[in-house]
C-alpha positions in Angstrom: 27.9 1.5 -12.4 24.4 0.1 -13.0 22.8 -0.9 -10.3 21.9 -5.1 -10.5 18.4 -4.1 -9.4 18.1 -2.1 -12.3 20.1 -4.7 -14.4 17.6 -7.2 -13.3 14.7 -4.9 -14.4 15.5 -4.4 -17.5 15.9 -8.0 -18.4 11.7 -8.4 -17.3 11.2 -5.4 -19.9 13.2 -6.7 -22.3 11.3 -10.2 -21.9 8.3 -8.2 -22.8 9.1 -6.1 -26.0 8.3 -8.5 -28.5 4.3 -8.7 -27.6 2.4 -6.1 -29.6 -1.3 -7.7 -28.8 -4.0 -5.1 -27.4 -4.9 -1.9 -28.5 -4.5 1.8 -27.4 -7.6 2.7 -26.2 -10.1 5.0 -27.9 -9.4 7.6 -24.7 -5.8 7.7 -25.0 -6.1 7.6 -29.1 -6.7 11.4 -28.2 -3.4 11.8 -26.8 -1.3 13.0 -30.2 2.1 12.1 -28.4 1.5 8.1 -27.6 3.8 5.4 -28.7 3.0 2.1 -28.8 6.5 0.9 -28.4 6.5 2.7 -24.9 7.4 0.7 -22.0 8.2 1.0 -18.5 8.8 -0.4 -14.9 9.9 1.0 -11.6 9.6 0.0 -8.2 10.3 2.2 -5.1 11.0 0.8 -1.9 9.3 1.9 1.8 12.7 2.9 2.3 12.9 5.2 -0.2 15.4 4.2 -3.4 13.9 3.9 -6.7 14.2 2.2 -9.7 13.1 2.9 -13.0 13.5 1.4 -16.4 12.5 2.0 -20.0 9.9 4.7 -21.1 9.6 5.5 -17.1 9.7 8.9 -17.3 7.1 9.9 -20.3 3.6 11.4 -19.2 -0.1 9.8 -19.2 -3.1 10.6 -17.9 -3.5 8.6 -14.7 -7.4 7.8 -15.5 -9.0 4.9 -13.5 -5.8 5.0 -11.3 -6.9 8.0 -9.8 -9.8 5.8 -8.1 -7.9 4.3 -5.5 -6.4 7.8 -4.4 -9.5 9.8 -4.4 -11.3 7.1 -2.7 -8.7 7.2 0.1 -8.9 11.2 0.6 -12.5 11.2 0.9 -12.6 8.5 3.6 -9.6 10.7 5.0 -12.1 14.3 4.1 -15.3 12.6 5.2 -15.0 9.8 7.8 -15.0 6.2 6.7 -18.5 6.0 8.6 -20.2 8.7 6.1 -18.3 7.1 2.8 -19.0 3.7 3.4 -23.0 4.4 3.9 -22.8 5.4 0.6 -20.2 3.2 -0.9 -19.9 -0.6 -1.1 -16.8 -3.1 -1.3 -18.0 -5.9 -3.0 -16.9 -6.8 -6.5 -19.3 -5.7 -9.2 -18.6 -8.4 -12.0 -20.2 -6.1 -14.5 -17.6 -3.3 -16.4 -16.4 -0.6 -14.9 -18.6 1.9 -16.3 -21.5 -0.1 -16.2 -25.3 1.7 -15.1 -25.8 -0.1 -11.8 -26.5 -0.7 -8.3 -26.4 -2.9 -5.1 -30.0 -4.2 -5.1 -30.3 -4.5 -1.7 -28.8 -0.9 -0.7 -28.8 1.2 -3.7 -24.9 1.9 -3.2 -22.3 1.7 -5.9 -20.7 -1.9 -5.6 -17.2 -0.4 -4.9 -15.3 2.7 -5.2 -12.7 1.1 -8.2 -15.8 1.3 -11.0 -17.1 4.4 -12.1 -20.5 4.4 -10.2 -18.5 4.2 -6.7 -15.6 6.7 -7.9 -18.0 9.5 -9.0 -19.2 9.1 -5.6 -16.0 9.5 -3.9 -14.9 12.3 -5.7 -18.1 14.4 -3.9 -16.7 13.6 -0.3 -13.6 15.2 -0.7 -13.4 18.4 0.8 -13.8 21.5 -1.4 -16.5 24.3 -1.7 -17.2 23.5 -5.3 -15.7 21.6 -8.6 -12.5 23.9 -8.6 -11.5 23.2 -5.1 -12.1 19.6 -4.8 -10.2 19.1 -7.8 -7.5 21.3 -6.8 -7.4 19.4 -3.4 -7.2 16.2 -5.4 -4.1 17.2 -7.2 -2.5 18.6 -4.5 -2.9 15.1 -2.7 -1.7 12.9 -5.8 1.7 15.8 -5.9 2.2 14.8 -2.2 1.9 11.5 -2.8 4.3 11.7 -5.8 6.7 14.3 -4.0 6.6 16.6 -6.9 3.6 19.0 -8.4 1.5 17.1 -11.2 -0.2 18.9 -13.1 -4.0 18.2 -16.0 -3.2 17.2 -18.9 -5.5 18.0 -21.9 -6.8 14.4 -22.3 -9.8 14.5 -20.3 -12.0 17.6 -20.8 -15.0 15.7 -22.7 -17.8 14.8 -20.0 -19.3 11.3 -21.4 -22.9 10.5 -21.9 -22.4 7.4 -19.8 -20.6 9.1 -16.8 -23.9 11.7 -17.1 -26.0 8.9 -16.9 -24.4 7.3 -14.0 -24.2 10.2 -12.1 -28.0 10.8 -12.3 -28.6 7.2 -11.2 -26.4 8.2 -8.0 -28.6 11.2 -7.7 -31.7 9.7 -7.7 -30.5 6.9 -5.1 -29.3 9.3 -2.6 -25.9 8.9 -3.0 -24.9 11.9 -4.7 -25.9 15.1 -2.8 -24.7 17.7 -5.2 -25.6 18.1 -9.3 -24.6 15.2 -11.1 -23.0 17.1 -14.0 -20.6 19.0 -11.3 -20.0 15.5 -9.9 -18.8 14.0 -13.1 -17.0 17.0 -14.1 -14.7 16.8 -11.2 -14.4 13.2 -11.1 -13.5 13.3 -15.1 -10.9 15.7 -14.7 -9.3 13.8 -11.5 -8.5 10.8 -14.4 -6.4 14.2 -16.5 -3.6 14.1 -13.8 -0.9 13.4 -15.7 1.9 11.0 -14.2 4.7 9.3 -14.9 5.7 5.4 -14.1 8.2 6.8 -11.3 5.8 8.7 -9.8 3.6 5.7 -10.3 5.9 3.8 -8.1 6.8 6.3 -5.3 2.5 6.7 -4.9 2.4 2.6 -4.3 5.2 3.2 -1.9 3.6 5.2 0.6 0.6 2.7 0.4 3.3 0.0 0.9 4.7 2.3 4.0 1.2 2.0 6.0 0.8 6.1 5.1 4.2 7.2 5.8 5.6 8.4 2.3 9.5 7.0 2.1 10.9 10.0 0.7 9.7 13.1 3.1 9.0 10.9 6.2 5.0 12.5 6.1 2.4 10.7 7.1 0.0 11.4 4.4 -2.7 8.6 5.4 -3.8 7.0 8.3 -2.8 3.1 8.4 -6.4 2.0 8.9 -7.3 3.7 5.4 -4.4 2.3 3.6 -5.6 -1.0 4.7 -9.4 -1.0 3.9 -8.1 1.1 0.1 -5.5 -1.8 -0.3 -8.3 -4.5 0.6 -10.4 -2.9 -2.1 -8.3 -3.3 -4.7 -6.8 -6.5 -4.1 -11.1 -7.5 -4.7 -12.1 -4.7 -7.3 -9.2 -2.8 -8.8 -8.4 -4.4 -12.3 -11.3 -4.0 -13.5 -13.6 -7.6 -14.6 -10.3 -9.5 -14.6 -9.5 -9.1 -10.7 -9.7 -12.4 -10.0 -7.6 -13.8 -12.8 -5.0 -11.1 -11.6 -5.1 -12.0 -7.9 -4.5 -15.3 -8.8 -1.4 -14.9 -11.1 -0.1 -12.1 -9.6 -1.4 -11.8 -6.0 -0.8 -8.3 -4.9 -3.5 -5.6 -4.5 -3.0 -3.1 -7.9 -5.2 -1.1 -10.0 -5.1 -0.1 -13.8 -5.9 2.3 -16.1 -7.0 2.5 -19.4 -4.3 4.7 -20.3 -2.3 1.9 -19.6 -0.4 2.3 -16.6 -0.9 -0.3 -13.2 0.3 0.4 -10.1 0.7 -2.6 -7.7 1.3 -2.6 -3.6 3.5 -5.2 -2.2 2.4 -4.1 1.8 6.0 -3.9 3.8 8.1 -3.8 1.2 7.5 -1.7 -1.8 5.7 0.2 -4.7 5.5 -1.3 -8.3 4.3 0.7 -11.6 4.4 -0.4 -15.4 3.3 1.2 -18.2 2.0 0.2 -22.2 0.0 1.9 -23.7 -1.7 -1.2 -25.4 -4.8 -2.7 -23.3 -6.6 -5.8 -23.8 -10.5 -5.9 -23.8 -10.6 -5.5 -20.2 -8.7 -2.2 -20.2 -5.8 -3.6 -18.7 -2.2 -3.7 -20.1 -1.2 -6.6 -21.6 3.0 -5.9 -21.4 2.1 -4.1 -18.2 0.2 -7.5 -17.1 3.3 -9.5 -18.2 5.6 -7.7 -16.1 3.8 -8.2 -12.9 3.7 -11.7 -13.9 7.2 -12.1 -14.2 8.0 -10.2 -11.2 5.4 -12.4 -9.4 7.1 -15.3 -10.2 11.0 -14.2 -9.5 10.5 -11.9 -6.9 7.7 -13.7 -4.9 5.3 -10.9 -4.8 2.5 -13.3 -4.4 0.6 -12.4 -1.0 -0.3 -16.3 -0.6 3.3 -16.8 -0.5 4.5 -14.9 1.9 7.7 -16.3 3.5 8.0 -18.1 6.8 9.8 -15.1 8.8 9.6 -16.3 12.4 12.7 -17.4 12.8 14.6 -14.7 11.1 13.3 -12.3 14.4 15.6 -14.3 16.9 19.0 -13.0 15.9 20.4 -15.0 18.3 20.1 -16.8 21.5 22.8 -17.9 23.5 25.0 -17.3 26.8 27.5 -14.4 27.1 29.2 -13.0 29.9 27.1 -14.7 32.2 24.1 -13.7 30.7 21.9 -15.4 28.6 21.4 -12.7 25.9 18.3 -12.8 23.1 18.7 -10.7 20.7 15.6 -9.8 18.2 15.3 -7.8 14.9 13.0 -6.9 11.9 9.3 -6.5 12.7 7.6 -8.0 15.8 4.5 -9.6 15.3 2.8 -12.1 16.7 3.8 -15.6 15.3 7.4 -13.4 15.9 6.3 -12.9 19.7 5.2 -16.1 20.1 8.7 -17.6 18.9 10.6 -15.7 21.1 8.1 -16.3 24.0 8.5 -19.9 23.3 12.0 -20.0 23.2 12.7 -18.3 26.3 10.6 -21.1 28.0 12.5 -23.2 26.4 16.1 -22.0 27.5 14.9 -22.4 31.0 16.8 -19.2 32.0 16.5 -19.5 36.0 20.1 -20.2 36.5 21.4 -16.9 34.6 20.5 -13.0 34.1 18.5 -12.6 31.0 19.0 -9.4 28.7 16.2 -9.0 26.1 17.5 -7.0 23.0 15.7 -4.7 21.0 18.0 -2.5 19.2 18.2 -3.8 15.7 14.0 -4.4 16.0 12.2 -2.3 13.5 8.2 -2.0 14.7 6.4 -4.0 17.5 2.8 -4.4 16.6 0.4 -4.4 20.0 -0.3 -7.7 20.6 3.5 -8.5 20.3 4.1 -5.6 23.1 1.4 -7.8 25.5 3.1 -11.2 24.7 6.1 -10.1 25.8 5.7 -7.5 28.4 3.9 -10.7 29.9 7.1 -12.8 28.9 9.5 -10.2 31.2 6.6 -9.9 33.7 7.0 -13.6 34.5 10.8 -14.4 34.1 11.3 -11.6 36.8 7.9 -12.1 39.1 7.4 -16.0 39.1 10.6 -17.2 37.9 12.3 -14.7 39.7 14.9 -14.0 36.9 17.0 -10.6 36.9 15.8 -9.7 33.4 16.9 -6.2 31.8 15.6 -5.2 28.7 17.6 -3.1 25.6 15.1 -0.7 24.1 16.5 2.2 22.8 13.8 2.6 20.7 11.3 3.3 23.1 8.5 0.2 22.3 7.9 -1.1 25.4 7.9 2.7 26.9 4.0 2.5 27.8 3.9 -1.7 27.8 4.3 -2.3 31.7 1.2 -1.0 32.9 2.4 -0.3 36.5 5.6 0.8 38.4 5.7 -2.9 40.2 5.6 -4.4 36.5 8.7 -2.2 35.0 11.6 -4.1 34.4 15.4 -2.9 33.9 15.3 -0.8 30.5 18.1 0.8 29.0 19.3 1.5 26.2 22.3 -0.4 24.7 23.6 -3.5 25.6 26.8 -2.2 27.3 24.4 -0.7 29.8 22.6 -4.1 30.2 25.8 -5.7 31.5 26.7 -3.0 33.7 23.2 -3.2 35.3 23.5 -7.0 35.8 27.2 -6.6 37.2 29.0 -9.3 34.4 
């Protein structure tokens, strides 16, 4: 039986099939197996479910979609301070292959244009060009959870990229030979991927650097946050402003016709259609994302109010006030829970704070709720038991005198209270 999710995705793809505007890019035209009719859509959730429709297993060069992935690896290898000295984070407003640097700093504007991407490539660990490109291929393979290979479509080193490389060398951005840097950058753009691969790669970024399928942490959360921020402002060439207002999620496109986007905390999305517009973005790919944004609510500026959904119940049970939390607790959720506890005026009943259905608790939420527990116990003299089988609050109390009774189940909490 076909999943209703896959059926919905097929409906979206069918809506866009008839649009034949755009052209195959000259770079992609070298690939003799390319078909202008190819169209694919895939999504991977942060718990590892993948849905793919259309030509989702057709392979094509990753092209500029390699830029954020290599940028993240460069920050991981060389450290953020070193990389940020040489590569900015501002939109350039120019074409992706413009021969230009920031006037005030002499840096490339960002890592999503060729100048910044060539520089970022050189900060990946490796003893020479071959080591760096192999490390990049292996990292991309870990992200995709399969062995990716290089295609044969990116062997030519363009004179324009060489000019950019020499400009970077003259500005002391590059420490290696410009030709080596450009050859390595060109090679990373030739990694062959499918739409399904890109959705899985994007899901790692949606999951704060942890692979949904393997459970392995591939990137630190602060690196993911930084790279997604740059993608949001610079990732769609000089159409990024249109993209972020109409679709509203971080994304990166490639001249081959692929686009991958990240909805943080939820899923990775990828599309493919080789017909691109004058700015290098897949025409039908952008349409697919626009349909998804409207139907699914992708736009980050339209976030649903989730505060109340985390307080599953607040009621008297078996002679105790039972507050049952669920999902992810951030500042706004913790504030609502603390306010609800205050509103209930629990002075006459013992309290059970139940975090059994909680997925994660942020640092600030932990502080707010630990302080709430402390006030209940020490100021209001309310007998309080915390149900915390996940150990979210194991380091929250600060001292033994502040530590309440903490148990692993509601049954154990009732036993501790004698209710």
